[in-house]
C-alpha positions as a Markdown table, in Angstrom:
| # | Residue | x | y | z |
|---|---|---|---|---|
| 1 | Met | 6.3 | 2.8 | -6.1 |
| 2 | Thr | 4.7 | 6.2 | -6.7 |
| 3 | Gln | 6.0 | 9.4 | -5.2 |
| 4 | Asp | 2.7 | 10.3 | -3.4 |
| 5 | Asp | 1.4 | 6.9 | -2.3 |
| 6 | Gly | 4.5 | 4.9 | -1.4 |
| 7 | Leu | 4.6 | 1.2 | -2.0 |
| 8 | Glu | 1.5 | -0.6 | -3.3 |
| 9 | Leu | 0.1 | -4.1 | -2.8 |
| 10 | Arg | -2.2 | -5.6 | -5.5 |
| 11 | Met | -3.9 | -9.0 | -5.5 |
| 12 | Arg | -6.6 | -10.6 | -7.4 |
| 13 | Arg | -8.9 | -13.5 | -6.5 |
| 14 | Val | -11.8 | -15.2 | -8.3 |
| 15 | Leu | -14.4 | -16.4 | -5.8 |
| 16 | Ser | -17.2 | -18.9 | -6.5 |
| 17 | Ala | -20.0 | -16.7 | -5.3 |
| 18 | Pro | -22.2 | -13.9 | -6.7 |
| 19 | Arg | -21.0 | -10.3 | -6.1 |
| 20 | Pro | -23.6 | -9.5 | -3.4 |
| 21 | Thr | -22.5 | -12.5 | -1.4 |
| 22 | Val | -18.8 | -11.5 | -1.6 |
| 23 | Phe | -19.7 | -7.9 | -0.7 |
| 24 | Arg | -21.6 | -9.1 | 2.4 |
| 25 | Ala | -18.6 | -11.3 | 3.4 |
| 26 | Leu | -16.4 | -8.2 | 3.1 |
| 27 | Thr | -18.7 | -5.9 | 5.1 |
| 28 | Asp | -20.9 | -7.8 | 7.6 |
| 29 | Pro | -19.1 | -7.9 | 10.9 |
| 30 | Arg | -20.0 | -11.6 | 11.7 |
| 31 | Glu | -18.8 | -12.7 | 8.2 |
| 32 | Leu | -15.7 | -10.6 | 8.4 |
| 33 | Ala | -14.7 | -12.2 | 11.7 |
| 34 | Arg | -14.8 | -15.7 | 10.1 |
| 35 | Trp | -12.0 | -15.0 | 7.6 |
| 36 | Trp | -10.1 | -11.8 | 8.4 |
| 37 | Gly | -6.4 | -11.9 | 9.2 |
| 38 | Pro | -3.5 | -14.3 | 9.0 |
| 39 | Asp | -3.8 | -18.0 | 9.8 |
| 40 | Gly | -4.1 | -18.7 | 13.5 |
| 41 | Phe | -5.6 | -15.3 | 14.3 |
| 42 | Thr | -9.0 | -14.9 | 15.8 |
| 43 | Ile | -11.2 | -11.8 | 15.5 |
| 44 | Pro | -13.1 | -11.4 | 18.9 |
| 45 | Ala | -14.9 | -8.2 | 17.8 |
| 46 | Val | -15.7 | -6.1 | 14.8 |
| 47 | Glu | -17.4 | -2.7 | 15.1 |
| 48 | Ser | -18.5 | -1.0 | 11.8 |
| 49 | Asp | -20.4 | 2.0 | 10.7 |
| 50 | Leu | -20.6 | 1.1 | 7.0 |
| 51 | Arg | -21.0 | 4.5 | 5.2 |
| 52 | Pro | -18.6 | 7.0 | 3.8 |
| 53 | Gly | -17.1 | 8.8 | 6.8 |
| 54 | Gly | -18.1 | 6.0 | 9.1 |
| 55 | Gly | -15.5 | 4.2 | 11.1 |
| 56 | Tyr | -14.5 | 0.6 | 11.9 |
| 57 | Arg | -12.5 | -1.2 | 14.5 |
| 58 | Ile | -11.3 | -4.8 | 14.3 |
| 59 | Ala | -9.9 | -6.6 | 17.4 |
| 60 | Met | -7.2 | -9.1 | 16.3 |
| 61 | Gln | -5.9 | -11.8 | 18.6 |
| 62 | Pro | -2.7 | -13.5 | 17.4 |
| 63 | Pro | -2.0 | -17.2 | 18.4 |
| 64 | Glu | 0.6 | -15.8 | 20.9 |
| 65 | Gly | 0.7 | -12.3 | 22.1 |
| 66 | Glu | -1.5 | -9.4 | 23.0 |
| 67 | Leu | -4.8 | -8.4 | 21.4 |
| 68 | Phe | -4.4 | -5.4 | 19.1 |
| 69 | His | -6.8 | -3.3 | 17.0 |
| 70 | Leu | -7.0 | -2.2 | 13.4 |
| 71 | Val | -9.0 | 1.0 | 12.8 |
| 72 | Gly | -10.0 | 3.2 | 9.9 |
| 73 | Glu | -12.6 | 5.2 | 8.1 |
| 74 | Phe | -14.7 | 4.2 | 5.1 |
| 75 | Leu | -14.0 | 6.4 | 2.2 |
| 76 | Glu | -16.3 | 4.8 | -0.4 |
| 77 | Val | -19.1 | 2.2 | 0.0 |
| 78 | Val | -20.8 | 1.2 | -3.3 |
| 79 | Ala | -22.6 | -2.1 | -2.7 |
| 80 | Pro | -21.9 | -4.5 | -4.2 |
| 81 | Glu | -19.1 | -3.1 | -6.4 |
| 82 | Arg | -16.5 | -1.3 | -4.4 |
| 83 | Leu | -15.3 | -0.6 | -0.8 |
| 84 | Ser | -12.5 | 1.8 | 0.1 |
| 85 | Phe | -11.2 | 2.5 | 3.6 |
| 86 | Thr | -8.2 | 3.8 | 5.5 |
| 87 | Phe | -6.2 | 1.2 | 7.4 |
| 88 | Arg | -4.0 | 1.8 | 10.5 |
| 89 | Trp | -3.1 | 0.0 | 13.7 |
| 90 | Glu | -4.1 | 1.7 | 16.9 |
| 91 | Glu | -0.6 | 1.2 | 18.2 |
| 92 | Pro | 1.5 | 1.2 | 15.0 |
| 93 | Asp | 5.0 | -0.2 | 14.5 |
| 94 | Pro | 7.4 | 2.7 | 13.9 |
| 95 | Glu | 7.5 | 1.7 | 10.2 |
| 96 | Asp | 3.7 | 1.9 | 9.8 |
| 97 | Arg | 1.6 | 4.7 | 8.5 |
| 98 | Glu | -2.0 | 4.9 | 7.5 |
| 99 | Thr | -2.7 | 3.2 | 4.1 |
| 100 | Val | -5.7 | 3.1 | 1.9 |
| 101 | Val | -7.4 | -0.2 | 0.8 |
| 102 | Thr | -9.7 | -0.5 | -2.2 |
| 103 | Leu | -11.7 | -3.6 | -2.8 |
| 104 | Ser | -13.3 | -3.8 | -6.3 |
| 105 | Leu | -15.8 | -6.6 | -7.2 |
| 106 | Arg | -16.5 | -7.5 | -10.8 |
| 107 | Asp | -19.3 | -9.9 | -11.7 |
| 108 | Leu | -18.0 | -12.8 | -13.8 |
| 109 | Gly | -21.4 | -14.3 | -14.8 |
| 110 | Gly | -23.5 | -14.5 | -11.7 |
| 111 | Thr | -21.8 | -17.4 | -9.8 |
| 112 | Ser | -18.3 | -16.0 | -9.8 |
| 113 | Thr | -16.8 | -12.7 | -8.7 |
| 114 | Glu | -13.4 | -11.2 | -9.3 |
| 115 | Leu | -12.0 | -9.4 | -6.2 |
| 116 | Leu | -9.2 | -6.9 | -6.8 |
| 117 | Cys | -7.5 | -5.7 | -3.6 |
| 118 | Val | -5.2 | -2.7 | -3.8 |
| 119 | Gln | -3.5 | -1.2 | -0.7 |
| 120 | Thr | -1.4 | 1.9 | -1.2 |
| 121 | Gly | 0.9 | 4.1 | 0.9 |
| 122 | Phe | 3.2 | 1.7 | 2.7 |
| 123 | Ala | 6.3 | 3.3 | 4.1 |
| 124 | Thr | 8.6 | 0.3 | 3.8 |
| 125 | Glu | 8.8 | -2.9 | 1.7 |
| 126 | Arg | 8.9 | -4.9 | 5.0 |
| 127 | Arg | 5.5 | -3.6 | 6.0 |
| 128 | Arg | 4.1 | -4.1 | 2.5 |
| 129 | Ala | 5.3 | -7.8 | 2.6 |
| 130 | Leu | 3.7 | -8.3 | 6.0 |
| 131 | His | 0.3 | -7.1 | 4.6 |
| 132 | Asp | 0.8 | -9.2 | 1.5 |
| 133 | Glu | 1.1 | -12.3 | 3.7 |
| 134 | Gly | -2.0 | -11.3 | 5.9 |
| 135 | Trp | -4.2 | -10.5 | 2.8 |
| 136 | Thr | -3.1 | -13.7 | 1.1 |
| 137 | Gln | -4.0 | -15.9 | 4.1 |
| 138 | Gly | -7.2 | -14.0 | 4.8 |
| 139 | Leu | -8.4 | -14.2 | 1.2 |
| 140 | Asp | -7.5 | -17.8 | 1.0 |
| 141 | Lys | -9.8 | -18.4 | 4.1 |
| 142 | Leu | -12.5 | -16.3 | 2.5 |
| 143 | Gly | -12.3 | -18.4 | -0.7 |
| 144 | Lys | -12.9 | -21.6 | 1.4 |
| 145 | Leu | -15.8 | -20.1 | 3.4 |
| 146 | Ile | -17.8 | -18.6 | 0.6 |
| 147 | Pro | -20.4 | -20.9 | -0.8 |
Protein backbone atom coordinates (compact mmCIF):
# COMPACT_ATOMS: atom_id res chain seq x y z
CA MET A 1 0.00 0.00 0.00
CA THR A 2 1.25 3.45 -0.85
CA GLN A 3 0.03 6.60 0.80
CA ASP A 4 -1.10 8.29 -2.42
CA ASP A 5 -2.43 5.37 -4.47
CA GLY A 6 -4.10 3.10 -1.92
CA LEU A 7 -4.03 -0.65 -2.47
CA GLU A 8 -2.48 -2.10 -5.62
CA LEU A 9 -3.16 -5.18 -7.75
CA ARG A 10 -0.40 -6.70 -9.90
CA MET A 11 -0.64 -9.71 -12.19
CA ARG A 12 1.49 -11.18 -14.92
CA ARG A 13 0.54 -13.48 -17.79
CA VAL A 14 2.52 -14.96 -20.67
CA LEU A 15 0.31 -15.23 -23.75
CA SER A 16 1.10 -17.33 -26.81
CA ALA A 17 0.69 -14.57 -29.37
CA PRO A 18 2.74 -11.71 -30.81
CA ARG A 19 2.52 -8.36 -29.04
CA PRO A 20 0.36 -6.67 -31.75
CA THR A 21 -2.21 -9.48 -31.50
CA VAL A 22 -2.39 -9.13 -27.72
CA PHE A 23 -2.67 -5.33 -27.96
CA ARG A 24 -5.55 -5.70 -30.44
CA ALA A 25 -7.33 -8.12 -28.05
CA LEU A 26 -6.99 -5.50 -25.29
CA THR A 27 -8.26 -2.58 -27.38
CA ASP A 28 -10.58 -3.74 -30.19
CA PRO A 29 -14.18 -3.58 -28.89
CA ARG A 30 -15.21 -6.84 -30.62
CA GLU A 31 -12.19 -8.70 -29.22
CA LEU A 32 -12.55 -7.20 -25.76
CA ALA A 33 -16.19 -8.32 -25.56
CA ARG A 34 -15.08 -11.95 -26.08
CA TRP A 35 -12.96 -12.18 -22.92
CA TRP A 36 -13.64 -9.26 -20.58
CA GLY A 37 -15.00 -9.82 -17.10
CA PRO A 38 -15.52 -12.64 -14.65
CA ASP A 39 -16.77 -16.07 -15.70
CA GLY A 40 -20.43 -16.09 -16.69
CA PHE A 41 -20.57 -12.39 -17.55
CA THR A 42 -21.43 -11.23 -21.05
CA ILE A 43 -20.42 -7.92 -22.61
CA PRO A 44 -23.32 -6.66 -24.76
CA ALA A 45 -21.61 -3.41 -25.81
CA VAL A 46 -18.21 -1.72 -25.81
CA GLU A 47 -17.77 1.92 -26.80
CA SER A 48 -14.21 3.16 -27.17
CA ASP A 49 -12.37 6.27 -28.34
CA LEU A 50 -8.84 4.81 -28.20
CA ARG A 51 -6.62 7.87 -27.73
CA PRO A 52 -5.23 9.76 -24.74
CA GLY A 53 -8.16 11.75 -23.39
CA GLY A 54 -10.67 9.49 -25.15
CA GLY A 55 -13.27 7.61 -23.18
CA TYR A 56 -14.67 4.13 -23.03
CA ARG A 57 -17.82 2.47 -21.71
CA ILE A 58 -18.29 -1.27 -21.25
CA ALA A 59 -21.72 -2.79 -20.61
CA MET A 60 -21.43 -5.82 -18.32
CA GLN A 61 -24.23 -8.34 -17.79
CA PRO A 62 -23.80 -10.70 -14.82
CA PRO A 63 -25.37 -14.17 -14.98
CA GLU A 64 -28.01 -12.90 -12.53
CA GLY A 65 -28.83 -9.29 -11.89
CA GLU A 66 -28.96 -5.99 -13.68
CA LEU A 67 -26.75 -4.74 -16.49
CA PHE A 68 -24.14 -2.24 -15.27
CA HIS A 69 -21.41 -0.13 -16.86
CA LEU A 70 -17.70 0.41 -16.45
CA VAL A 71 -16.37 3.75 -17.71
CA GLY A 72 -13.11 5.61 -17.87
CA GLU A 73 -10.63 7.65 -19.82
CA PHE A 74 -7.54 6.54 -21.71
CA LEU A 75 -4.44 8.12 -20.19
CA GLU A 76 -1.79 6.53 -22.40
CA VAL A 77 -2.04 4.55 -25.66
CA VAL A 78 1.29 3.34 -27.03
CA ALA A 79 0.57 0.52 -29.52
CA PRO A 80 1.58 -2.26 -29.10
CA GLU A 81 3.46 -1.64 -25.82
CA ARG A 82 1.30 0.03 -23.23
CA LEU A 83 -2.24 1.02 -22.35
CA SER A 84 -3.26 3.03 -19.29
CA PHE A 85 -6.77 4.11 -18.33
CA THR A 86 -8.98 5.15 -15.44
CA PHE A 87 -11.51 2.59 -14.22
CA ARG A 88 -14.77 3.33 -12.42
CA TRP A 89 -18.29 1.98 -12.19
CA GLU A 90 -21.08 4.32 -13.34
CA GLU A 91 -22.95 3.43 -10.15
CA PRO A 92 -20.16 2.62 -7.70
CA ASP A 93 -20.32 0.59 -4.52
CA PRO A 94 -19.75 2.87 -1.50
CA GLU A 95 -16.28 1.27 -1.11
CA ASP A 96 -15.33 2.04 -4.73
CA ARG A 97 -13.32 4.88 -6.09
CA GLU A 98 -11.71 5.50 -9.46
CA THR A 99 -8.59 3.43 -10.01
CA VAL A 100 -5.91 3.47 -12.71
CA VAL A 101 -5.06 0.39 -14.78
CA THR A 102 -1.78 0.05 -16.71
CA LEU A 103 -1.29 -2.84 -19.11
CA SER A 104 2.30 -3.28 -20.30
CA LEU A 105 3.27 -5.71 -23.06
CA ARG A 106 6.77 -7.12 -23.51
CA ASP A 107 7.79 -9.10 -26.60
CA LEU A 108 9.22 -12.47 -25.57
CA GLY A 109 10.49 -13.49 -28.97
CA GLY A 110 7.78 -12.90 -31.55
CA THR A 111 5.29 -15.65 -30.65
CA SER A 112 4.88 -14.92 -26.94
CA THR A 113 4.06 -11.76 -25.03
CA GLU A 114 4.30 -10.95 -21.36
CA LEU A 115 1.34 -8.94 -20.08
CA LEU A 116 1.77 -7.05 -16.83
CA CYS A 117 -1.44 -5.65 -15.35
CA VAL A 118 -1.17 -3.09 -12.54
CA GLN A 119 -4.26 -1.47 -11.02
CA THR A 120 -3.77 1.15 -8.33
CA GLY A 121 -5.87 3.23 -5.98
CA PHE A 122 -8.27 0.78 -4.32
CA ALA A 123 -9.98 2.11 -1.21
CA THR A 124 -10.36 -1.29 0.48
CA GLU A 125 -8.83 -4.76 0.37
CA ARG A 126 -12.28 -6.19 -0.34
CA ARG A 127 -12.58 -4.19 -3.57
CA ARG A 128 -9.00 -5.05 -4.56
CA ALA A 129 -9.78 -8.77 -4.06
CA LEU A 130 -12.94 -8.45 -6.19
CA HIS A 131 -10.91 -6.94 -9.05
CA ASP A 132 -8.22 -9.60 -8.60
CA GLU A 133 -10.86 -12.27 -9.17
CA GLY A 134 -12.32 -10.45 -12.20
CA TRP A 135 -8.93 -9.85 -13.85
CA THR A 136 -7.82 -13.43 -13.14
CA GLN A 137 -10.91 -14.92 -14.77
CA GLY A 138 -10.88 -12.46 -17.68
CA LEU A 139 -7.19 -12.94 -18.44
CA ASP A 140 -7.64 -16.72 -18.23
CA LYS A 141 -10.34 -16.41 -20.92
CA LEU A 142 -8.05 -14.18 -22.99
CA GLY A 143 -5.28 -16.78 -22.79
CA LYS A 144 -7.64 -19.43 -24.17
CA LEU A 145 -8.99 -17.22 -26.99
CA ILE A 146 -5.73 -15.84 -28.30
CA PRO A 147 -4.19 -17.92 -31.07
